[in-house]
PAZAPA-4460 file (N, C-alpha, C; in steps of 0.05 Angstrom, whole numbers, plus 32768, in hexadecimal, padded with zeros to 4 digits):
% residues 165
    n_x    n_y    n_z   ca_x   ca_y   ca_z    c_x    c_y    c_z   seq   type   mol
   7F34   7F03   8273   7F3A   7F15   825D   7F4E   7F07   824B     1      M     A
   7F49   7F0A   8230   7F5B   7EFD   821D   7F75   7F0D   821B     2      A     A
   7F8A   7EFD   8218   7FA4   7F0A   8215   7FA8   7F15   81F9     3      K     A
   7FB6   7F2B   81F8   7FBD   7F37   81DE   7FD2   7F25   81D1     4      K     A
   7FD0   7F1E   81B7   7FE5   7F0E   81AB   8000   7F1C   81AB     5      P     A
   8015   7F0D   81AF   802F   7F19   81B0   8038   7F21   8194     6      K     A
   8046   7F38   8193   8051   7F41   817A   8069   7F2F   8173     7      K     A
   806B   7F29   8159   8081   7F18   8151   809B   7F25   8156     8      Q     A
   80AE   7F16   815F   80C9   7F21   8165   80D5   7F2E   814D     9      S     A
   80DC   7F48   8151   80E9   7F57   813B   80D6   7F60   8126    10      G     A
   80BD   7F58   8128   80A9   7F60   8113   809D   7F7B   8119    11      G     A
   8092   7F87   8104   8084   7FA0   8106   8066   7F99   8102    12      T     A
   8054   7FAA   8108   8038   7FA4   8102   8033   7F9E   80E5    13      P     A
   8043   7FAB   80D3   8040   7FA5   80B6   8049   7F89   80AF    14      A     A
   805F   7F80   80BA   8068   7F64   80B3   8057   7F50   80C1    15      T     A
   804D   7F56   80D9   803B   7F44   80E7   8021   7F41   80D6    16      V     A
   8017   7F57   80CB   7FFE   7F56   80BB   8003   7F46   80A1    17      A     A
   801A   7F49   8095   8020   7F3A   807C   8022   7F1C   8082    18      L     A
   8030   7F15   8098   8033   7EF9   80A0   8018   7EED   80A7    19      T     A
   8008   7EFB   80B6   7FEE   7EF1   80BE   7FDC   7EED   80A5    20      A     A
   7FDF   7EFD   8091   7FCE   7EFA   8079   7FD9   7EE5   8066    21      A     A
   7FF2   7EDB   806B   7FFE   7EC7   805A   8007   7ED3   8040    22      G     A
   800D   7EED   8040   8015   7EFB   8027   8033   7EF9   8023    23      T     A
   803B   7EF1   800B   8058   7EEF   8007   8065   7F0B   8005    24      P     A
   807C   7F0E   8012   808A   7F28   8012   80A7   7F23   8017    25      Y     A
   80B7   7F37   8010   80D4   7F37   8016   80DA   7F4F   8027    26      T     A
   80E9   7F4B   803C   80F0   7F60   804E   810C   7F6A   8047    27      L     A
   8110   7F84   8045   812A   7F90   803F   8131   7FA4   8055    28      H     A
   8148   7FA0   8061   8151   7FB2   8076   816A   7FC1   806B    29      A     A
   816D   7FDA   8074   8184   7FEA   806C   818A   7FFD   8083    30      Y     A
   81A3   8007   8083   81AB   801A   8098   819F   8035   8092    31      A     A
   818C   803E   80A2   817F   8058   809F   8191   806E   80A8    32      H     A
   8193   8083   8098   81A3   809A   809E   8190   80B0   80A7    33      D     A
   8190   80B8   80C1   817E   80CC   80CB   8181   80E7   80BC    34      P     A
   8197   80EC   80AF   819B   8105   80A0   8191   8104   8083    35      A     A
   8187   80ED   807B   817D   80EA   805F   8166   80FD   805A    36      A     A
   8167   810C   8044   8152   8120   803E   8137   8113   8037    37      P     A
   8137   80FB   802D   811E   80ED   8025   8120   80D0   802D    38      S     A
   810D   80C7   803E   810D   80AB   8047   810A   8098   802F    39      Y     A
   80F7   809F   801D   80F1   808D   8007   8108   808B   7FF3    40      G     A
   8114   80A2   7FEC   812B   80A1   7FDA   8143   8093   7FE6    41      E     A
   8146   8096   8001   815B   8088   800F   8156   806A   800C    42      E     A
   813D   8061   8010   8137   8045   800E   813C   803A   7FF2    43      A     A
   8134   8049   7FDD   8138   8040   7FC2   8156   803D   7FBC    44      A     A
   8166   8050   7FC4   8183   804F   7FBF   818F   8038   7FCF    45      E     A
   8188   8035   7FE8   8194   8020   7FF9   818D   8004   7FEF    46      A     A
   8175   8001   7FE3   816C   7FE7   7FDA   8174   7FE2   7FBD    47      L     A
   817D   7FF7   7FAF   8183   7FF4   7F92   816A   7FF0   7F81    48      G     A
   8154   7FFD   7F89   813B   7FFA   7F7C   8133   8015   7F6F    49      V     A
   8127   8014   7F57   811F   802C   7F4A   810B   803B   7F5C    50      A     A
   810E   8056   7F5F   80FC   8065   7F70   80DE   8063   7F69    51      P     A
   80D8   805C   7F50   80BB   8059   7F49   80B0   803F   7F53    52      D     A
   80C0   802D   7F5E   80B7   8014   7F6A   80B6   8015   7F88    53      R     A
   80C1   802B   7F94   80C0   802F   7FB1   80AA   8043   7FB6    54      V     A
   8097   803B   7FC7   8080   804C   7FCD   8080   8057   7FE9    55      F     A
   8078   8070   7FEC   8077   807D   8006   805A   807D   800F    56      K     A
   8056   807D   8029   803C   807E   8035   8037   8099   8041    57      T     A
   8023   80A7   8037   801D   80C2   8041   8001   80C2   804C    58      L     A
   7FFC   80D3   805F   7FE1   80D6   806A   7FD7   80F2   8063    59      L     A
   7FBE   80F3   805A   7FB1   810C   8053   7F97   810D   8061    60      A     A
   7F8D   8125   8065   7F73   812A   8070   7F61   8131   8059    61      D     A
   7F4E   811F   8053   7F3B   8123   803D   7F20   8128   804A    62      V     A
   7F17   8141   8047   7EFD   8149   8052   7EFA   8140   806F    63      D     A
   7F0F   8143   807F   7F0E   813D   809C   7F14   8121   80A3    64      G     A
   7F1B   8110   8090   7F20   80F3   8095   7F3C   80EC   808C    65      E     A
   7F4C   80E0   809E   7F67   80D8   8097   7F65   80C3   8081    66      L     A
   7F77   80C6   806D   7F77   80B4   8056   7F95   80AE   8050    67      T     A
   7F9A   8095   804A   7FB6   808C   8043   7FB9   808E   8025    68      V     A
   7FD0   809A   801D   7FD7   809B   8001   7FF2   808D   7FFE    69      A     A
   7FF4   807B   7FEA   800D   806C   7FE6   8016   8073   7FCA    70      V     A
   802D   8082   7FC8   8036   808C   7FAE   8054   8087   7FAB    71      V     A
   805E   8087   7F92   807B   8082   7F8E   808C   8098   7F9B    72      P     A
   80A3   8091   7FA6   80B4   80A4   7FB2   80C0   80B7   7F9E    73      V     A
   80BF   80AF   7F84   80CA   80C0   7F6F   80B9   80D8   7F68    74      S     A
   80A1   80D9   7F73   808F   80EF   7F6E   8082   80FA   7F87    75      G     A
   806B   8107   7F83   805D   8113   7F99   803F   810B   7F98    76      S     A
   8031   8112   7FAD   8015   810C   7FAE   8005   8123   7FA3    77      L     A
   7FF2   811C   7F91   7FDF   812F   7F86   7FC6   812F   7F99    78      D     A
   7FC4   8143   7FAA   7FAF   8144   7FBE   7F93   8145   7FB2    79      L     A
   7F90   8153   7F9C   7F76   8155   7F8F   7F6E   813A   7F84    80      K     A
   7F81   812C   7F77   7F7B   8111   7F6D   7F74   80FE   7F83    81      A     A
   7F82   8100   7F9A   7F7B   80EF   7FB1   7F5F   80F4   7FBA    82      L     A
   7F57   810D   7FBD   7F3C   8114   7FC6   7F28   8108   7FB2    83      A     A
   7F2D   810B   7F99   7F1B   8100   7F84   7F19   80E2   7F86    84      T     A
   7F2F   80D5   7F8B   7F30   80B7   7F8C   7F1E   80AC   7FA2    85      A     A
   7F1A   80BB   7FB8   7F0A   80B2   7FCE   7EEF   80C0   7FCF    86      V     A
   7EE8   80CF   7FBA   7ECF   80DD   7FB9   7ECD   80F5   7FCB    87      G     A
   7EE5   8101   7FD1   7EE6   8118   7FE2   7EE9   8132   7FD2    88      G     A
   7EE8   8148   7FE1   7EEB   8162   7FD4   7F06   816F   7FD9    89      K     A
   7F10   816E   7FF2   7F29   817B   7FF9   7F3B   8168   8007    90      R     A
   7F55   816B   8001   7F69   815B   800F   7F80   816C   8016    91      A     A
   7F8C   8167   802D   7FA4   8175   8037   7FB5   8160   8045    92      A     A
   7FCF   8165   8046   7FE0   8152   8054   7FD7   8152   8072    93      M     A
   7FD7   813A   807E   7FCF   8137   809A   7FE5   8143   80AC    94      A     A
   7FDD   814A   80C3   7FEF   8153   80D8   8001   813B   80DF    95      D     A
   801C   813F   80DF   802E   8128   80E5   8028   811A   80FF    96      P     A
   8021   8128   8114   801B   811B   812E   8001   810A   812B    97      A     A
   7FEE   8114   811C   7FD5   8104   8118   7FDB   80EB   8108    98      A     A
   7FED   80EE   80F4   7FF4   80D6   80E4   8002   80C1   80F5    99      A     A
   8014   80CA   8106   8022   80B7   8118   800F   80AA   812C   100      E     A
   7FFD   80BA   8138   7FEA   80B0   814B   7FD7   809C   813E   101      R     A
   7FCD   80A2   8127   7FB9   8091   811A   7FC5   8076   8110   102      S     A
   7FDE   8078   8106   7FEA   8060   80FA   7FFA   804F   810E   103      T     A
   8005   805C   8123   8016   804E   8135   8033   804C   812C   104      G     A
   8039   805A   8116   8054   805A   810B   8060   8077   810D   105      Y     A
   807A   8079   810B   8087   8093   810A   808B   809C   80ED   106      V     A
   808C   80B6   80E9   8091   80C0   80CE   80AA   80B4   80C2   107      L     A
   80A9   80AE   80A9   80C0   80A1   809C   80BF   8083   809F   108      G     A
   80AC   8079   80AF   80A9   805C   80B3   808C   8054   80B2   109      G     A
   807B   8065   80A8   805E   805F   80A7   8059   804B   8090   110      I     A
   804D   8035   8097   8046   8020   8084   8028   8021   807F   111      S     A
   801F   801B   8067   8002   8019   8063   7FF6   8000   8070   112      P     A
   8008   7FEE   8079   7FFF   7FD4   8085   8002   7FD5   80A3   113      L     A
   7FF0   7FC8   80B1   7FF2   7FC5   80CE   7FEE   7FDF   80DE   114      G     A
   7FDF   7FF2   80D3   7FDA   800A   80E1   7FC7   8006   80F8   115      Q     A
   7FC8   8017   810C   7FB7   8015   8124   7F9A   8015   811C   116      R     A
   7F93   8027   810A   7F78   802B   8101   7F77   8028   80E3   117      K     A
   7F65   8018   80D9   7F63   8014   80BC   7F57   802E   80AF   118      R     A
   7F67   8039   809D   7F5E   8052   808F   7F5A   804C   8072   119      L     A
   7F4A   805E   8065   7F47   805C   8048   7F62   805E   803C   120      R     A
   7F68   804E   8028   7F82   804D   801B   7F7F   804F   7FFD   121      T     A
   7F91   8060   7FF1   7F92   8062   7FD4   7FAE   805C   7FCC   122      V     A
   7FB1   804A   7FB9   7FCB   8042   7FAF   7FCE   804D   7F93   123      L     A
   7FE4   805C   7F8D   7FE8   8067   7F73   7FE7   8051   7F5E   124      D     A
   7FD8   8055   7F49   7FD4   8040   7F34   7FEE   8038   7F26   125      S     A
   8003   8048   7F28   801D   8041   7F1C   8028   8028   7F28   126      S     A
   8020   8021   7F40   802A   8009   7F4E   8024   7FF0   7F3D   127      A     A
   800E   7FEF   7F2F   8006   7FD7   7F20   8019   7FD2   7F08   128      S     A
   802A   7FE5   7F02   803D   7FE1   7EEC   8055   7FD0   7EF4   129      A     A
   8057   7FCA   7F0E   806F   7FBB   7F19   8066   7FA0   7F24   130      H     A
   8077   7F8C   7F21   8070   7F72   7F2E   8070   7F74   7F4C   131      P     A
   8083   7F84   7F57   8084   7F89   7F74   808A   7FA6   7F79   132      T     A
   8082   7FAF   7F91   8089   7FCA   7F9A   8094   7FC8   7FB6   133      V     A
   80A2   7FDD   7FBF   80AD   7FDD   7FDA   809E   7FF3   7FEA   134      C     A
   8097   7FED   8002   808A   8000   8014   8097   7FFE   802F   135      I     A
   8093   8012   8040   809E   8010   805B   8092   7FF8   806A   136      S     A
   80A4   7FEB   8078   809B   7FD4   8089   8094   7FDD   80A5   137      A     A
   8094   7FF7   80A9   808B   8001   80C3   80A2   800C   80D4   138      G     A
   80B9   800F   80C8   80D0   8019   80D7   80E4   8025   80C3   139      R     A
   80F0   803B   80CA   8104   8047   80B9   811B   8032   80B5   140      R     A
   8123   802E   809C   8138   801B   8096   812D   7FFF   8091   141      G     A
   8113   7FFC   808E   8107   7FE2   808A   80F1   7FE4   8075   142      L     A
   80F4   7FD6   805F   80E1   7FD7   8049   80D6   7FBA   8044   143      E     A
   80BE   7FB9   803A   80B3   7F9F   8033   80AC   7FA0   8015   144      V     A
   80B2   7F8B   8007   80AD   7F89   7FEA   8096   7F75   7FE7   145      E     A
   8082   7F7D   7FD8   806B   7F6B   7FD3   805E   7F73   7FB9   146      L     A
   804B   7F63   7FB0   803D   7F6A   7F97   8029   7F80   7F9C   147      S     A
   8025   7F92   7F88   8012   7FA8   7F8B   7FF6   7F9D   7F90   148      P     A
   7FEF   7F87   7F84   7FD4   7F7C   7F88   7FD0   7F73   7FA5   149      S     A
   7FE5   7F66   7FB1   7FE3   7F5E   7FCD   7FE1   7F77   7FDF   150      D     A
   7FF0   7F8C   7FD9   7FEF   7FA4   7FE9   7FD3   7FB0   7FE7   151      L     A
   7FC8   7FB1   7FCF   7FAD   7FBC   7FCC   7F98   7FAC   7FDB   152      A     A
   7F9B   7F92   7FDA   7F88   7F80   7FE7   7F89   7F83   8006   153      T     A
   7FA2   7F83   8011   7FA5   7F84   802E   7F9C   7F9F   803A   154      L     A
   7F9E   7FB4   802A   7F96   7FCF   8034   7F7B   7FD8   802A   155      T     A
   7F6D   7FC7   801A   7F54   7FCE   800E   7F56   7FE8   7FFE   156      S     A
   7F6D   7FEB   7FF1   7F73   8004   7FE3   7F64   8007   7FC8   157      A     A
   7F5E   801F   7FC2   7F54   8027   7FA8   7F6D   802E   7F98   158      V     A
   7F6F   8025   7F7F   7F85   802D   7F6D   7F7C   8045   7F5D   159      L     A
   7F8C   805A   7F5E   7F85   8073   7F4F   7F9F   8082   7F49   160      A     A
   7F9F   8093   7F34   7FB7   80A2   7F2E   7FBA   80BA   7F40   161      P     A
   7FC6   80B6   7F58   7FC8   80CC   7F6C   7FE4   80D7   7F6E   162      I     A
   7FF7   80CB   7F5F   8013   80D5   7F61   8019   80E8   7F4A   163      G     A
   802C   80FA   7F4F   8036   810D   7F3B   8054   8108   7F38   164      R     A
   805D   8108   7F1F   807A   8104   7F1A   808A   811C   7F23   165      A     A
***
């Protein structure tokens, strides 16, 4: 029986996936405050990055199928636009336990990269206005900065206007 490859020391599935793909990225760590009201806004403030460049990863149920939505932390997800982007009719936020089970990450640390199961992914089209964006690296207090085009390529994401200001 073949051995499972060892996880890189200190790496998360997201950083392991980036390294394996040879994708350039910058890792940013900060002290996570468990009392912070918003993980994404906390990350933007801690990193000194505009909130429209920091993206949160949300999971929604679109017509019975889990779908990943990546939107700026400065806004919210437009569920109807998400459903339209993937050719669906109805979308609702996914059950948090189902999101954690499917991705292998905990809430507040869900990354669109390195998930247990590859899910349909939609990246808000506003990402393309920036040379780089920050997303969760798979752990609270850890962000990865990369180009939006690399993020879209690695996740096979559709770009669509799914965020609301």
